[in-house]
C-alpha positions in Angstrom: 0.0 0.0 0.0 2.8 2.3 0.8 4.4 1.5 -2.5 1.1 2.5 -4.3 1.0 5.9 -2.6 4.6 6.6 -3.7 3.8 5.8 -7.3 0.7 8.1 -7.3 2.6 11.0 -5.7 5.0 11.5 -8.7 2.2 11.0 -11.1 0.0 13.5 -9.3 2.9 16.0 -9.2 3.5 15.6 -12.9 -0.2 16.0 -13.7 -0.4 19.1 -11.5 2.6 20.5 -13.3 1.1 19.8 -16.7 -2.2 21.4 -15.6 -0.5 24.5 -14.3 1.3 25.0 -17.6 -2.0 24.5 -19.4 -3.6 27.2 -17.3 -0.6 29.5 -17.8 -0.6 29.3 -21.6 -3.6 31.7 -22.0 -2.0 34.3 -19.8 1.2 34.0 -21.7 -0.7 34.5 -25.0 -2.5 37.4 -23.4 0.8 38.9 -22.3 2.2 38.5 -25.9 -1.0 40.1 -27.3 -0.7 43.0 -24.8 3.0 43.4 -25.8 2.0 43.6 -29.5 -0.7 46.2 -28.7 1.7 48.2 -26.7 4.3 48.1 -29.5 1.6 49.1 -32.1 0.6 52.1 -29.9 4.2 53.2 -29.5 4.8 52.9 -33.2 1.6 54.9 -33.8 3.0 57.6 -31.5 6.1 57.6 -33.7 4.0 58.1 -36.8 2.2 61.0 -35.1 5.6 62.6 -34.4 6.7 62.0 -37.9 3.7 64.1 -39.0 4.6 66.8 -36.5 8.1 67.1 -37.9 7.2 66.9 -41.6 6.3 69.8 -43.8 4.2 69.2 -46.9 4.1 71.6 -49.9 1.5 74.4 -49.4 -0.5 73.2 -52.4 -0.7 69.7 -51.0 -1.8 70.5 -47.5 -3.4 73.9 -47.4 -4.7 76.0 -44.5 -6.5 73.9 -42.0 -7.0 71.0 -44.4 -7.5 67.4 -43.1 -4.2 65.4 -42.8 -5.1 61.9 -44.1 -3.3 59.0 -42.4 -3.8 55.8 -44.3 -3.0 52.1 -44.0 -4.4 49.1 -45.8 -7.0 47.1 -44.0 -5.4 44.4 -41.9 -2.3 46.5 -41.0 -1.0 45.4 -37.6 -1.1 49.0 -36.4 -4.6 49.8 -37.7 -6.3 50.1 -34.3 -3.5 52.3 -32.9 -3.5 54.5 -36.0 -7.2 54.9 -36.0 -6.9 56.3 -32.4 -4.9 59.2 -33.9 -8.0 60.5 -35.7 -9.0 64.0 -34.6 -5.5 64.7 -33.2 -4.2 68.1 -34.4 -0.9 68.3 -36.2 0.4 71.8 -37.0 -3.1 73.1 -37.4 -4.4 70.1 -39.4 -6.9 67.6 -37.9 -5.6 64.1 -38.6 -8.0 61.5 -40.0 -7.3 57.8 -40.3 -8.5 56.2 -43.5 -8.3 52.5 -44.0 -7.6 51.5 -47.6 -9.2 48.4 -49.2 -7.1 46.0 -51.2 -7.3 48.1 -54.3 -7.4 51.4 -52.4 -6.0 54.6 -53.9 -3.2 55.9 -51.7 -2.6 59.1 -53.7 -5.1 61.0 -51.5 -3.1 60.2 -48.4 -0.6 62.4 -46.7 0.9 59.6 -44.7 0.8 55.9 -45.7 1.8 53.3 -43.2 2.9 49.9 -44.6 3.7 46.6 -43.0 4.6 43.1 -44.1 1.3 42.4 -45.7 2.1 45.2 -48.2 5.3 43.7 -49.6 3.8 42.4 -52.8 1.9 45.6 -53.5 4.8 47.9 -52.6 6.7 47.9 -56.0 3.5 48.9 -57.9 2.4 51.3 -55.2 5.7 53.0 -55.2 5.4 53.6 -59.0 1.8 54.9 -58.6 2.8 57.3 -55.9 5.8 58.5 -58.0 6.8 61.9 -56.7 3.5 62.7 -55.0 3.8 64.1 -51.5 2.9 61.0 -49.5 5.1 60.3 -46.5 5.6 56.5 -46.6 6.3 54.8 -43.3 7.3 51.1 -43.3 6.9 48.8 -40.4 8.6 46.2 -42.4 12.4 45.8 -43.1 11.9 44.7 -46.8 9.8 47.8 -47.6 11.9 50.0 -45.5 15.1 49.2 -47.5 13.4 49.5 -50.8 12.3 53.1 -51.0 10.0 53.9 -48.0 10.9 57.3 -46.6 10.9 56.2 -43.0 11.5 52.6 -41.8 10.4 51.7 -38.3 12.1 48.8 -36.6 12.9 47.1 -33.2 16.5 47.3 -32.0 17.2 45.7 -28.6 13.5 45.9 -27.6 13.5 49.6 -28.5 11.7 51.2 -31.4 14.0 53.1 -33.8 13.7 54.5 -37.3 15.8 55.1 -40.4 15.2 57.9 -42.9 15.6 57.9 -46.7 16.0 61.7 -47.1 16.4 61.4 -50.8 13.0 59.8 -51.2 11.4 62.4 -49.0 13.0 65.3 -50.9 11.9 63.8 -54.2 8.3 63.8 -52.9 8.7 67.5 -51.9 8.6 66.8 -48.2 10.7 68.6 -45.7 11.7 66.6 -42.7 12.8 68.6 -39.7 16.4 68.4 -38.6 15.1 67.5 -35.1 13.6 64.3 -36.6 16.7 63.5 -38.6 18.9 63.8 -35.4 16.7 61.1 -33.7 17.0 58.7 -36.6 19.3 55.6 -36.4 20.5 56.5 -39.9 19.8 59.0 -42.6 20.5 58.2 -46.2 
């Protein structure tokens, strides 16, 4: 009988361990989801500040015109970007506009792209041409192939790189304050 109790004890301990891991998994998943939400909100704050430190040509963003912030539906930052609607940037009220799959980005002032946009980026880049749309990439591949600002994680910190040539070709003036904060400026 004593032998039987000893056998059950390790089995019960193992079962208890498995059950505790099973019950912890949802909290780990929730913690990861919260981390992603926090990261998206931080990146959206960066996008807001990019708008603050960008000057569009007067004929593109006149008077108190609406500043259109766009992203394609399904973008990882969509919820955080939509929270920027009605914020005021240099006298312009910001509005978030989700774009459908075949959405026209030429009416945007800021276009935020992520990994889901890799396939459409080459064509989109041609369509935008020299239009004054600030392109912000939350994807390394897009960031290194012509986006004006590329967001990225570096040692658990958000940083960004600037392609000043692309911004100037679009007629955008990026503040020197913004350029000093960039990891790199090309």
